N, C-alpha and C positions, 0 to 999 in steps of 0.2 A: 174717515176717518176707522182703519180696521182697530175693533178694538176685539177680535176674534180672529183667529186664524186655522188654519188646518191645514195639513198634509200627511202623505204614507210610508208609513214607516214597516218595520219587521223585515223579515227574510225574503217572502214574496210581495209585496207591498200591497198587500188587504188588511194593512190591520190599518184605519184613522183617526190621527192625534187631533185634538181638537185643544187648542190653546186660550182659556181666557184669559186676555192682555191688557187689561186697564189696573196696571198695578196701582196709580197713584190712587184709585177709588177702592183699593183693597177688592179690585173685582164686581164691586158692586154694579148691578145691570142695571145702565140706562134705555129706554126706548130704541133708542138706535143700537146698542150692544144686543139687547132681546129680538131684533130684526135680524141681525147679521145670525146668532144662534139658529135662529127659527130657520134663514136661508141655507146654511150651512147642512142642517140636520135633512131639510127637503133635497137637500142635492145629493147627497150621501144616500139617503131612500132610495135613489133612483140607479145607484154606481154596483159595481163590482166587490167594493171593500165589504168583510164580510164581520170584524169585530171595531168598534171604535173604543178609544181610549179620550176619556174628557180629564183634561188637564191645566193647570196655573201656570203663567209664567213666574208669579209670587209665590213661593217658599214660605210665606209668613201669611197669607189669606188664600184660599182654595176661590171663596165667592163672599162678599158680605150681605148678602140679599140685592134687593131693588135700593135703588139711589132715591133715597130719603128727601136729597136736596132738592132733586127733580119736580119730588112730586109735591113739595111745599107748599107752592103756589097755583096748585090746581085745583081747578073747579070739581065738585061730584062728575061732572058728564067727562070730563077728561081722563080723572082716577077710572072710571070704568071703563072706559075706551082702550087705555093702556093697558089696566089691568086683563083685559080680553087679550090683549098680544103675550103678556104675559104668560096669559092660561096656555095660547096657543105656544108659544114656547115649550112649557114644560111636556104638553102632550106631545109635541113633535120628536122629544126626548124619550120616553115610555111608549110609543106608538111605532118609535122606529124596527123594524122585521130583523134589526143585525142588532147582537147582544151590545147594550154600552157600560163598561166600566169606568165609574169614576174612580180616579187619583189622586185623592186627598193630604192634605198638609195643611196646618194653621188653621185660619177659623174659615167653617163652614156653616153660616148662621140665617138664621128668617129664608129668604127665597134660595140663598146658596145653598141651605142643607135642603130645601126641597127639592132642589135642581138635582140633586145626588139620589132624593130618594126616588127621583122617575129616572134613574138608570137601575140596570140590571145586576150590575155586582160591586162592591166597592172594596178597594183595595188602600186601606188607610197608613199615616204614620202615626207612632207613637204621640207625636206631638200635635197632631191634628184636632181641634177643638168642634163640635156640635152642640147646633143650639136654636132653638125655634121661639125665640122670646116675644114673638109679637102682643102677648098678652101686657107685658110692660110698654106697650106704646096702644092700647086702646083698641087694637084689634087681634084677628087671628091666623092661621093657615091657611094662604085662600089658594096655593100652586100644588096640594096634594098631602100636606102634613100630616093632617087628622087621619084622612086616608089610608096613606101609604106607611106610615110608622109602625101603626099596629101588627100591619104584615110581618115585619121585619121584629119585631122587639116585643110583641104582646100588647093586650088591650090595657090593660094596669099599669105597665110601666110607660107606656104611650100618654098616658093619659098625666099621670105625673109630670113629664119631659114638656108638655103642652101648656100643663095648667101654670107650673110654677117658671116657666119662661128658664130653665137651671140649662150651665154651660157645662157641657160633658164632653170630659177628654177621650182623645182615642184608647186609651187602655178599658175607661169604662164601657164605652160604645164598643169594645171588641166584646167584652165580657157580657154585655147585654144582647150581645146575637147580630148588632148592624153590620159586621165589618163583616170581609171575606178572608183576607189578609191583613194583617197588624205587620208593618214591620218599622226598619229605620229610617229617617227622612231619605239617606243616604241611600238606601235600597230600594226604595218607592218605586221608581221608573224602571229600573231591572223586573222589581218583583211584577209589577201592571204586565211590564212586557212580554214577562215567561209564560204568563195568565193568557195573555190575549193571541200569541203564537200556539200555544195547546187549543185554543177552542179556532184560531183559524183554520187550523190544521185539516178538523176534519168536516163533513161534509157540509157546504150552507144552507143547503135547503133542509138536513134533519136539525142542525141546529136551532134553523129559523123554527119550524114547528115545534121543538121543544120549548122555544120563548114564548111561543104562542100559546101550547097546551098549557104549559104551568101557570102562566098569567090569566087564562080562561079557567081553567078546571079548580082554581083557587076557591074553597067555601063552599063549593058546587057539593051536591050529595051525592053518594058514590053511584047511585043509579045515573043519575043525569051527568057524570062525569064518565062513564065507562065510553057510552055513546058518543061523546065527544072527543077522547082520548084515541081511541079506533080511528076516527077520523082523520086525524091528526097522521096517524100511523100509517094509513093507506094513501096518504099525500106522498109519504116517500116511497112506495114501491116501485110505482112504475115513472120511477128517475133512472140517468146517467149514470149516477151517484152510489144508487142500490148495487147496481149491477158491478160496478168499477171497484166497491166494497169487497165485495163476495170473492169475484178475480184475484184481487192483493189477497185476502186471505190465504185462498187454495194455492196460489204462485208465490207465498212466502215475503212478499216486496210489501211497502209503504204505497200506500192508495196515491192515486193521483185525482182528486177532486175537481169539478168542474165547476157546480152549481145548478147542473140541469139532469 
């Protein structure tokens, strides 16, 4: 059964929209769903897609995390094996060379919130609700929650959110710096698609090197960062897109980037 679907969208078909589609379970991911997400991201990694939108078919729930009903009767060995699958799924999102934009309305809880944190940008509705309630179930976030949340909202606030398991509204999340764009539910897809179109119109290799550089340089000393940043810069120099960008500027036209 397909719990996840993807299609090409946008003016040039270089934007991929991945839709979580298990509405009866509020998009809680079981092993089968996690395998499907992993496979889709692995497929997109090898494609000419330039930007990814990660969305939900259920406006009341982006993703409520791992399916605890499936986990209820697992042995410890089975639990650990499944969690390795979940880690691979999260990593496939974060490690994708193309930018990933989470489009969030309704509940984004536990692993569902961590799925978002492994994305590069977040477009959220005012009616979205975020939370890492793992401590209320005797566990802690295991898909990047403690590692990634502090990069978005600061260490002190991240500790509050994960240690209380509190539910955070879209408005509060935006005020904390979690969200790139906060909008109404009715406008969320249009806003997300506009952001994706803007990114996809730029040189793909340059965008991918920008994403990789920001991720790698975060938290480094200035001296270390300088050396690595210029390496990423130099990767863009010997490309057809760099030459096209200059030509287009001189000829006063829009560039036609090809990703080479």
